[in-house]
C-alpha positions as CSV (number, residue, x, y, z in Angstrom):
1,M,-0.4,0.1,-0.4
2,A,0.9,3.4,-0.8
3,N,3.6,4.8,1.4
4,Y,3.8,2.0,4.2
5,E,6.9,0.5,2.8
6,R,9.5,3.9,2.8
7,I,7.5,4.2,6.5
8,F,8.3,0.8,7.9
9,R,11.0,-0.2,6.7
10,S,13.9,0.0,9.4
11,R,11.4,-2.7,10.8
12,Q,11.6,-4.7,7.3
13,A,15.1,-4.1,8.0
14,G,15.6,-5.3,11.5
15,G,14.0,-8.8,10.2
16,D,10.8,-11.3,11.5
17,T,12.5,-13.1,14.6
18,R,9.7,-15.4,14.3
19,P,11.6,-18.8,14.4
20,S,9.9,-20.7,12.1
21,T,7.2,-20.3,9.5
22,E,6.3,-24.4,9.8
23,L,3.2,-24.7,11.9
24,S,3.3,-26.9,13.6
25,A,6.2,-25.2,15.1
26,Y,4.8,-22.4,16.0
27,V,1.7,-24.3,17.8
28,E,4.7,-25.5,19.5
29,L,6.1,-22.2,20.7
30,L,2.5,-20.7,21.0
31,A,2.5,-23.7,24.0
32,R,6.2,-23.2,25.1
33,V,5.5,-19.4,25.6
34,G,1.7,-19.4,27.5
35,I,0.1,-18.2,25.1
36,V,-3.5,-19.7,24.9
37,R,-4.6,-18.7,21.4
38,A,-3.3,-16.3,18.2
39,L,-5.1,-14.5,16.2
40,P,-3.9,-15.0,12.7
41,F,-3.4,-11.6,10.7
42,G,-1.9,-11.3,7.1
43,T,-3.8,-14.5,6.1
44,S,-6.5,-15.0,3.7
45,N,-9.9,-16.4,5.5
46,D,-9.7,-19.7,4.0
47,E,-6.3,-19.7,5.6
48,V,-7.5,-19.0,8.8
49,A,-9.9,-21.0,8.4
50,E,-8.3,-24.4,7.9
51,L,-6.5,-23.4,10.7
52,L,-9.4,-23.3,12.8
53,R,-9.7,-26.7,11.6
54,D,-6.5,-28.4,12.8
55,Y,-5.6,-26.2,15.5
56,P,-9.6,-25.2,16.7
57,D,-8.1,-24.4,20.4
58,R,-5.1,-22.5,19.7
59,F,-6.4,-19.9,16.9
60,I,-9.1,-16.9,17.0
61,G,-10.8,-16.8,13.9
62,L,-11.5,-13.1,12.3
63,A,-13.2,-13.3,9.4
64,R,-12.0,-10.3,7.5
65,I,-14.8,-9.1,5.8
66,S,-15.1,-5.6,2.9
67,G,-18.4,-3.5,3.4
68,L,-17.9,-3.1,0.0
69,H,-19.0,-6.2,-1.4
70,G,-22.4,-5.5,0.0
71,M,-24.9,-8.8,1.0
72,R,-22.6,-11.5,-0.5
73,G,-20.2,-10.7,2.6
74,V,-22.8,-10.5,5.1
75,R,-23.3,-13.8,4.0
76,E,-19.8,-14.9,4.1
77,L,-20.0,-13.6,7.8
78,E,-22.6,-16.6,8.5
79,R,-21.0,-19.1,6.8
80,R,-17.6,-18.3,8.3
81,V,-19.6,-18.4,11.3
82,R,-21.8,-20.9,11.6
83,E,-19.9,-23.2,9.4
84,Q,-16.4,-22.9,10.0
85,K,-16.7,-21.5,13.8
86,F,-14.9,-18.0,12.9
87,H,-15.3,-15.9,16.4
88,A,-15.9,-12.2,15.0
89,L,-15.7,-10.1,12.2
90,G,-12.9,-8.3,10.9
91,V,-13.2,-4.7,9.0
92,S,-11.0,-2.1,7.8
93,A,-11.3,1.4,7.0
94,L,-8.3,1.7,5.7
95,V,-8.3,-1.0,3.4
96,D,-11.7,-0.4,2.1
97,G,-11.3,3.6,2.4
98,I,-14.9,3.9,3.8
99,P,-15.1,5.2,7.5
100,A,-16.1,2.6,9.8
101,S,-19.5,4.3,10.5
102,D,-20.1,3.9,6.8
103,R,-23.4,3.0,6.5
104,R,-21.9,0.2,3.9
105,Y,-21.1,-1.5,7.1
106,Y,-23.9,-1.6,8.8
107,P,-25.8,-4.9,6.8
108,L,-22.6,-6.6,8.7
109,Y,-23.1,-4.9,11.8
110,A,-26.5,-6.2,12.0
111,K,-25.7,-9.5,11.1
112,A,-22.6,-9.6,14.1
113,V,-25.7,-8.4,16.4
114,E,-27.6,-11.7,15.3
115,L,-24.1,-14.1,15.7
116,D,-23.5,-12.9,19.0
117,I,-19.7,-11.9,17.5
118,P,-17.7,-9.1,18.0
119,V,-16.9,-7.1,15.1
120,R,-12.6,-5.8,15.5
121,I,-12.4,-2.0,13.8
122,Y,-10.0,-0.6,12.3
123,S,-9.0,2.3,14.6
124,S,-5.8,4.4,14.3
125,M,-4.3,6.9,11.5
126,N,-2.7,5.1,8.6
127,Y,0.2,6.3,6.2
128,A,-1.2,5.4,2.6
129,T,-0.6,9.0,0.9
130,D,-3.4,7.8,-1.7
131,R,-6.8,8.3,1.3
132,P,-7.5,10.6,3.7
133,Y,-5.3,9.8,7.4
134,D,-7.7,9.8,9.7
135,L,-10.3,7.7,8.3
136,G,-9.5,5.7,11.7
137,H,-10.6,8.2,13.8
138,P,-12.3,6.9,17.0
139,R,-14.9,9.3,16.6
140,H,-16.0,6.5,13.9
141,L,-16.3,4.2,16.2
142,D,-18.8,6.7,18.6
143,Q,-21.4,6.3,15.9
144,V,-20.9,2.7,15.3
145,A,-21.6,2.2,19.1
146,I,-24.6,4.2,18.9
147,D,-26.5,2.7,16.0
148,F,-25.7,-0.6,17.6
149,P,-25.7,-0.8,21.1
150,E,-25.9,-4.6,21.8
151,L,-22.8,-4.5,18.9
152,T,-19.2,-5.6,20.9
153,I,-16.6,-3.4,19.4
154,I,-12.9,-3.8,19.5
155,G,-11.3,-0.7,19.0
156,G,-7.8,-1.6,16.5
157,L,-4.2,-0.5,17.1
158,G,-5.7,1.2,20.6
159,G,-7.1,4.6,18.5
160,W,-3.4,5.8,17.9
161,P,-2.9,9.0,18.0
162,W,-6.1,9.7,19.5
163,V,-5.2,7.6,22.4
164,N,-7.1,10.1,24.4
165,E,-10.1,10.2,22.6
166,M,-10.0,6.0,22.6
167,V,-10.0,5.6,26.2
168,A,-12.8,8.1,26.7
169,L,-15.3,6.4,24.0
170,V,-14.6,3.1,25.8
171,R,-15.0,4.6,28.7
172,R,-18.1,6.5,27.2
173,H,-19.7,3.1,25.6
174,P,-20.4,-0.3,27.4
175,K,-19.6,-2.8,24.6
176,L,-16.6,-0.7,23.1
177,H,-13.0,-2.4,24.1
178,L,-9.5,-1.5,22.8
179,D,-6.4,-3.3,21.3
180,T,-2.1,-2.9,21.8
181,S,-1.9,-4.4,18.3
182,A,1.0,-3.0,16.8
183,H,2.4,-1.1,19.2
184,R,5.6,-1.8,22.0
185,A,4.2,-2.4,25.6
186,K,7.8,-0.6,26.1
187,Y,6.9,2.2,25.4
188,L,3.4,2.5,26.5
189,G,4.4,2.9,29.5
190,Q,7.1,6.0,28.8
191,R,6.4,9.7,29.5
192,G,5.6,12.0,27.1
193,S,4.5,8.8,24.6
194,G,1.1,9.7,24.3
195,W,-0.7,6.5,26.2
196,E,-0.9,7.9,29.7
197,M,-4.0,8.2,29.1
198,L,-4.2,4.9,28.8
199,M,-1.9,3.8,31.4
200,Q,-4.1,5.7,33.7
201,F,-7.8,4.7,33.2
202,G,-6.9,0.8,31.9
203,N,-5.1,0.1,34.9
204,T,-8.3,1.2,36.5
205,L,-12.1,2.5,34.9
206,I,-11.3,0.5,31.6
207,Q,-9.6,-2.7,33.5
208,D,-11.4,-5.0,31.9
209,K,-11.9,-3.6,28.0
210,V,-7.9,-3.6,27.3
211,L,-7.1,-6.5,25.3
212,V,-3.4,-7.2,24.3
213,G,-2.1,-7.8,20.7
214,L,1.5,-8.6,20.7
215,S,2.2,-8.6,16.8
216,A,5.2,-10.4,16.7
217,G,5.9,-10.4,13.3
218,L,4.3,-7.3,12.7
219,V,7.3,-5.2,15.1
220,G,10.3,-8.1,14.5
221,Q,10.4,-9.5,18.2
222,P,9.8,-12.6,20.0
223,H,6.8,-13.3,22.0
224,E,8.6,-13.9,25.1
225,T,10.2,-10.3,25.3
226,L,6.8,-8.7,24.0
227,I,5.3,-10.8,26.8
228,Q,7.9,-9.5,29.3
229,E,7.4,-5.6,28.4
230,Y,3.9,-6.4,29.2
231,L,4.7,-7.8,32.5
232,A,6.5,-4.8,33.2
233,L,4.5,-2.4,33.0
234,P,3.5,0.0,36.1
235,L,-0.3,-1.6,36.6
236,K,-2.1,-4.3,39.2
237,D,-0.8,-7.6,38.2
238,A,-4.7,-8.5,38.5
239,V,-4.9,-6.1,35.7
240,K,-2.6,-7.0,33.6
241,E,-4.2,-10.7,33.8
242,K,-6.9,-9.3,32.5
243,W,-5.0,-7.1,29.7
244,L,-3.0,-10.3,28.7
245,Y,-5.4,-13.0,28.9
246,R,-8.9,-11.9,30.4
247,N,-10.9,-9.6,28.7
248,A,-10.0,-11.8,25.5
249,A,-11.7,-14.7,26.7
250,R,-15.0,-13.1,27.7
251,V,-15.0,-10.7,24.5
252,F,-13.9,-13.9,21.7
253,G,-16.4,-16.2,23.8
254,L,-13.9,-18.5,25.4
255,E,-14.3,-18.2,29.1
């Protein structure tokens, strides 16, 4: 996508430190480092369906569906959930070029409510130079949460750089959550990082609404390193357990 190679060149230069692309080795790695389930990114829905078939207790299935596909997308979502046991819907303003509040997504949201699954929505600035930078602004989640009060929503990427607005909206809407994917935990706790509001409210008022995304492949660091960074954050021990496991288990219906 336009401009992303330039922006993330330094990460690419650092290399991907995942030890093996062999699926069996990856599943063994998850067990070894204490990861109960992984949510695959960068894979097609058909590939995720195969993972769920072969390792039903190791992966979370996120059905990524475009709001531009109309009823075809709605039918695909129902099939993925009912027949292939996917756990959630995923939509991306960055990919589709329309904000989360665009009415073309609404049939998908309605079907997610009917299926009793959450939706994970891209909620961050994008670096693409061929579309508006704020397509993923958290304000779009506000309208979705107003129009679909029964819908469980996960704002992906923590709403960066609009972290304060993201935290405020998570506090405002009972079924709105956020995840920390694509961000290193070691930066979250640094003064001046822009994450201060999350660290304050995430340790108190919204402690039940934060989900951790390690993004090991994206940031090019071992899972163990990324887990230890979260454990080192100035959070209460009970809150760390919620961020790292319990909140996601509840939201994705794994309890």
